[in-house]
KEDOLO-184127 format. One record per atom (N, C-alpha, C): x, y, z. Coordinates in pm, whole numbers, plus 32768, in hexadecimal, padded with zeros to 4 digits. Example, Ala and Ser with C-alpha at 12.3 -4.5 7.8 and 13.67 -1.06 7.14 Angstrom:
# residues 2
85277DC7830C;84CE7E3E830C;85287EB6830C;85057F1F82C4;85577F9682CA;850A80038313;
This chain:
# residues 225
80547F878000;800080008000;8057807E8000;802F80DD7FB0;8073815E7FAF;802B81BF800B;807782178048;803B827C809F;7FD882CF804D;7F7583078093;7F06834A804D;7F3383C47FFE;7F9B8408802D;7FCB84817FE9;804B84657F99;805383ED7F5F;80CD83C27F1C;80F784217EAC;8098844D7E5B;80BA84A27DEA;80F185287E19;80B885607E82;80E985E07EB7;817485D07EF0;818D855F7F33;821385457F69;827985397EF8;825184F47E8F;82A984E27E1C;82CC85687DDD;826985BC7DCB;8281863F7D8D;82DC86947DE4;82C486927E66;831586E17EC2;83A686AF7EC3;83B7862A7EC4;843D85F07EC6;848A86137E47;8446860A7DD4;848A86257D57;84A686B97D43;8450870D7D77;8469879E7D6C;84E987C67DB5;850E877A7E1A;858A87967E62;860487687E12;85F287037DBD;866486C77D76;867086FC7CE8;860686EC7C9A;860587147C0D;8576873A7BE6;855487BB7BF8;84CA87E87BE0;849587C67B55;84EC87BD7AF1;84BC87A07A69;848087157A5E;84A086BE7ABC;846C86357ABA;83F8861F7B1B;83CB868A7B5C;8365867C7BC5;82E386427B8F;82B486727B1E;823786407AE6;824385AC7ABF;82B385897A81;82C784FE7A57;82CD84A17ACF;831984C77B35;832684707BA9;82A284657BF5;825A84D37C00;81D884D07C44;817984727BFA;817B84747B75;8125841B7B27;814D838A7B3B;81D083717B3F;820082E87B55;81D082B27BDC;81DA83067C43;81AE82DA7CC8;811782CA7CCB;80CD831C7C80;803C83097C77;801D82807C39;8069825B7BD2;805781D87B93;807281687BF8;80DC81757C47;80FD810D7CA9;809781087D1A;8062817A7D40;7FFC817C7DA9;7F7F81317D7A;7F6581357CF8;7EF380ED7CBE;7F1680597CA7;7F97803C7C9B;7FC67FB47C81;803A7F927CDF;80227F8B7D61;808F7F7B7DC2;80E27EFC7DAF;80A77E957D71;80F27E1A7D5A;81617E2E7CF3;815D7E9D7CA9;81C37EB87C44;823B7F047C7B;82357F2D7CF9;82A37F7A7D34;83197F207D56;838E7F447D25;84067EF67D41;84357F107DD0;84637EA67E11;849E7EB67E96;85257EFB7E88;85527F3E7EEF;85D27F847EEB;863F7F287F1E;869F7F0C7EC9;870D7EB47EEE;87657EF77F58;87877EAB7FBC;87DE7EDE8024;879E7F438080;871C7F538076;86D57FB480CB;86707F698122;86A17F228183;86497ED781DC;85F27F36822D;85767F108238;851B7F608289;84D57FCE823C;84FF7FE481BF;84BA8049816E;844B80038122;83D38015814E;83607FD18115;833380168095;83237FCA8026;82ED80077FAD;8268804C7FC8;825E80C87F9E;81E481157FB6;81EE8175802A;82558166807C;826581BF80EF;829E824680C1;829782A98118;82CE832C80F7;8364832280DE;83AA82D38130;843B82C3811D;845A82848096;840982228070;841C81DF7FEE;840E82437F7C;83A682937F80;838D82F47F14;83FF83597F0C;842F83867F7E;849B83E87F7F;851F83AC7F4C;853D83327F76;85B982F17F4B;85B582CC7EB7;8543829F7E88;8539827C7DFA;854282F77DA0;8525836B7DD5;853783E67D88;85CA83F77D64;862183D77DC2;86B283DD7DA7;86D783797D39;86A083017D3F;86BD829B7CDA;868C82C67C51;861883017C4C;85DB832E7BCF;863583927B88;867283EC7BD4;86CA84527B9B;875484187B7D;878C83CD7BDA;881483997BCA;882183407B50;87B982F27B31;87BF82977AC0;87BF82E07A3A;87A083607A3C;87A083AF79C1;882683F579A9;888083EE7A09;8904842A79F9;895383DE798F;89AC84207945;89FC83DC78DF;8A4B8368791A;8A5782FD78CE;8AA2828778F9;8B02825E788B;8B7F824D78AE;8BE58229784A;8BF28192783F;8C17815E77C9;8C2F80CE77BC;8CA880A6780F;8CA38034784C;8D1580037899;8D197F6B7892;8D917F317886;8D9C7E9E7880;8D787E627907;8D547DE3790B;8D347DA2798B;8DA97DAE79ED;8D887DBE7A6C;8DF17DCF7AD1;8E2B7D497AFF;8DED7CDB7AD6;8E1D7C587B01;8E9F7C327ABB;8EF07BE47AFE;8F707BB57AC6;8F547B447A65;8F897B4B79EA;8F707AE17988;8FA67A5979B6;8F5F79F17996;8F8A796879B6;8FF979417955;906D791A7989;90DE78F77935;90C2787E78DC;9061782E7903;903F77BA78B2;900977E67828;8FD478607821;8FA5789477A1;90197899773E;908F78C1776C;910478C67715;912B783B76E4;911F77DA773D;913F77517717;90E3772276A7;9063773E76B4;90017715764F;9017776075CC;902F77E275D5;90477832755C;90BF77FF750E;912A77DC7559;91A377AC7516;9198771E74E6;915C76C77538;915A76387519;90F4761474AE;9082765674AF;901876307452;9006769473DE;900E77167400;8FF7777A7398;907877AB7358;90E977707381;916B778A7342;9195781D7347;9172786073B3;91A078EA73C6;923178E573F3;9288792E73AE;9316793073D0;932B7962745F;938F792B74A0;93A6794D752D;93BC79E27541;94027A2274E2;941D7AB174F2;93A27B0874D5;93337AC974A9;92B87B12748E;924F7AFF74FA;926A7AA37557;92037A7F75B9;91D97AF47611;923A7B407644;92177BB1769B;91C47C197651;91E67C3375D1;919A7C937584;910B7C63756D;90FC7BE3754A;90767BAC7531;90217BB175B0;905D7B8D7621;90117B91769F;8FE87C2076C1;90427C7F76AA;90237D0A76C8;8FB37D3C766E;8FBA7D1C75EF;8F517D467593;8ECC7D0475B3;8ED27C8875E3;8E587C44760D;8E187C8D7683;8E6A7CB876E2;8E357D017755;8DF67D86772A;8E387DCA76CC;8E017E48769A;8D7B7E307654;8D737DC37608;8CF77DA175C4;8C887D857628;8CAA7D3E7694;8C477D2376FC;8C157DA4773C;8C747E007756;8C4D7E7F7790;8BF17ECD7735;8C0F7ECA76B2;8BBA7F107651;8B317ECE7649;8B307E497645;8AB07E02763A;8A587E1B76B3;8A967E257728;8A497E3B77A3;8A057EC477A3;8A367F207751;8A007FA87751;89947FBE76E6;898A7F637686;892F7F797615;889F7F897644;88737F32769F;87E97F3A76CE;87C87FBF770E;88257FF3775D;880D8074779D;880D80E57737;886780DD76D6;88698143766D;87E88141761D;87B180CA7608;873280BE75C1;86C38106760D;86C080F47691;865B813876E2;866C81CF76DA;86E981FE76DF;8704828E76D9;86D782C77651;86F5827E75E7;86CC82AA7561;863482B67559;85EF824F7586;855D82507582;852382BC75DD;856182CF7650;852F833376AE;853183BE7670;859B83DD7624;85A5846075E5;8536847A7581;84FF84107549;8494841D74E6;840A840E7528;840083B57589;837F839575C3;835183F7762F;83AC84267681;8382847D76F0;8342850076C1;8373853F7657;832C85B77628;82A0859A75F3;8281851975E2;81FF84F175AA;81A984A87611;81C284C67690;8168849676F9;8194841D7747;81FC83D67719;822D83617761;828C838D77CF;82A18335782F;82FF834E789D;836382DC78A4;83E282FD789F;844C829978AF;845682757942;844481F67963;844A81C879EF;84DB81B27A17;852A821A7A0E;85B882107A2F;85CA81E97AC2;8631819A7ADC;8649816C7B64;860A80E77B84;85CE80A67B21;859080217B34;852C80237BA7;84DA80897BAC;847A80997C19;83FE80437C04;83DC80297B86;83657FDA7B66;83927F507B35;835D7EE77B6E;83847E5F7B4A;83687E427AB7;83CE7E157A70;83C17DE679E5;83847E4E7987;83917ECE79AA;83597F397956;83C27FA77947;83D57FD478CB;8436803E78AF;83F480C37890;837A80BF785A;8331813A7839;829E812A785E;82648197788E;81D4819A78A5;819B82157861;8119820E7841;80D682827804;80528298784B;8045830A788F;7FC6832878D2;7F568339786C;7EDB831B7893;7E6983307838;7E5683C4781A;7E3483E0779F;7E1F846C7776;7D91849B7794;7D33843B779F;7CAA845D77C3;7C6983E37805;7BEC83F1782C;7BA883887877;7B9383087826;7B9C831177A3;7B85829C774F;7C0382447742;7C7482767770;7CF2822D7762;7D1D81EE77E6;7D75818D77DB;7DB2814D7850;7E4881697851;7E86815178C2;7F17815B78C8;7F5380F2786A;7FC18115782A;800B80B577DB;8094809F781A;80C580277814;814A80087848;81957FB477E3;82147FD177D2;82657F927769;82EB7F6477A0;830E7EE9777F;83937EB5779F;83E37EAF771D;845C7EE37722;84B37EE976AD;852C7E8F76C3;854B7E3C7660;85C17DE67666;86127DF975E7;86947DE575F2;86E97DF4757C;86DB7D7D751D;86CA7D047554;86C17C8C7500;86487C39752B;861E7BE274D1;85A87B9174F0;85C17B28755A;86417B10757D;86617AAA75E1;86A07AE6765E;86927B697671;86D77BA976E2;86807BBB775D;86077B88775C;85B17B9077D2;85C37B147827;85E07B2678A9;85EF7AB37901;85667A7D792C;85687A087965;84EA79C47987;84997A0F79F0;84DD7A4F7A50;84947A967AB9;844C7B0F7A80;848E7B557A23;844E7BC979E3;83D87B9C798F;83E87B2C7948;837B7AF878F7;83047AD0794D;83217A9379C1;82B67A677A1A;82667ADC7A50;82A87B4E7A68;82647BC47A9C;81FB7BF67A3A;82167BE879B7;81BA7C1C7953;813E7BC67940;81457B48796C;80D47AED7958;80577B24799D;7FE97B2C7954;7F6C7B5C798C;7F637BF27999;7FC27C3C795D;7FBF7CCD7963;7FA97D0678D7;7F9E7D8878CF;7F8F7DCB784D;80137E07781E;80817DDD785C;81047E117835;81237DE877A5;813F7E4A7751;81677E2E76C7;81FE7E1676C3;822B7DCA7660;82B87DAD7654;82E77DC675C5;835F7DFE75B9;839B7E127535;84327DFA7540;846B7DBE74D9;84FC7DAA74D5;85327DE17452;85B27E057454;85EF7E4573E0;86237DE27378;86687D7973A2;86A97D1E7343;86847C8D735F;86947C3B72F9;867E7BAB7304;87047B65731E;86FF7AFE736E;877A7AB77393;879E7A487332;873F7A1A72E4;875679A9728A;876479D171F7;874F7A5071DA;87607A7E7151;87837B127151;87C37B3E70E6;87E87BCC70DC;876F7C1B70AE;87277C4E710D;86AE7C9870ED;86907CF9715E;86467D60713E;86217DC6719F;85897DC971B0;855E7E017220;84D17DF87244;84907E817256;84CC7EE9721E;84967F6F722F;84097F7D71F7;83EB7F35718B;83667F40714D;82F77F0B71A7;831D7EC17210;82B87E89726A;82AC7ED972EC;82E87F4F72F0;82DD7F9E736B;82497FB57389;821E7F9D7405;818E7F987423;8143801C7423;8189808B742C;8145810E7430;8145814A73A3;80CF81587369;80C3818672DE;80FE821272CB;80EC8269732C;811F82F2731F;81B882F3731F;81F48299736B;828682967379;82C8824A7308;828681E572D2;82C2818A7270;830881D071FB;82CC823671BE;83118276714D;838B82C87176;839A82E071F8;840483387229;848082EE7257;847882697261;84E9821B7293;851F81C17225;85A181AD7226;85DF815A71BE;866B813371EB;86A680D271A5;872E80A871C4;8790811871A5;877A815D7135;87D281CD7113;87CC823A717D;8754825771AC;874382BB7214;878682917296;8779821272B7;87B881DE7331;885081E77328;888781C472B7;891881CA72A6;894B825A72B1;890482B67274;892C8343727D;89258374730D;88BD834A7354;88B0837073E0;8926833D7432;894982BE741F;89B68280746C;8A3A82C7744F;8A5582E373D1;8AD3832773AE;8ADA83B173EE;8A6B83F973EA;8A6984807425;8A74847874BD;8A2D841974F9;8A2F8409758C;8ABC83E975BC;8AFD8386757C;8B83835D75A6;8BEA83C87585;8BD384117516;8C30847B74F3;8C3784E7755D;8BC88502759E;8BC585677608;8C0C85387687;8C1D84B47696;8C5A847F770F;8CF284777707;8D298483768E;8DBA8478767E;8E0184F376B3;
């Protein structure tokens, strides 16, 4: 259960942090107050009950922080040396090339880990001016964007975005069962094909494309150098 004045608390909290996001965050909390089962628990925050005043105030920080620029970075884990053995023994990678190949593999992993987030940022730049709200900070379970109803004849819409058709884990898939959460993915894992033509929002569909996404990524990363 959310506190009765949840939306007012959300607006007040966001006005202290980033006033430009106050309306969006207040709408997001209104959506969660109507659908409390969709509220994500706060990791590492024992005792903070979803729906409480403390929860709303702390999630305001998450909502803003997740929108800050993020640079690509390779995994922090130490590579398993057995990978070099396999690369050399089976794939015939020369010994003097092993360190370079492993390093490039780590860079590729770091880049791949960022694609999904960049996709959300690209879509947010197009969708938010048109009434959608980016659920930055993973505040809503299995949902990346929500759209408040424009009039009494409409319902809330919720959308989950994935980079590939096989990138959704089982727990996320289970959450969507029996809900109205829409799902869209960008690429297919078994064939070289793109899925932009199937974007579920008719107004947004003509505005998004692979070329547009690539240009966005280049510009975004260029500003971080």
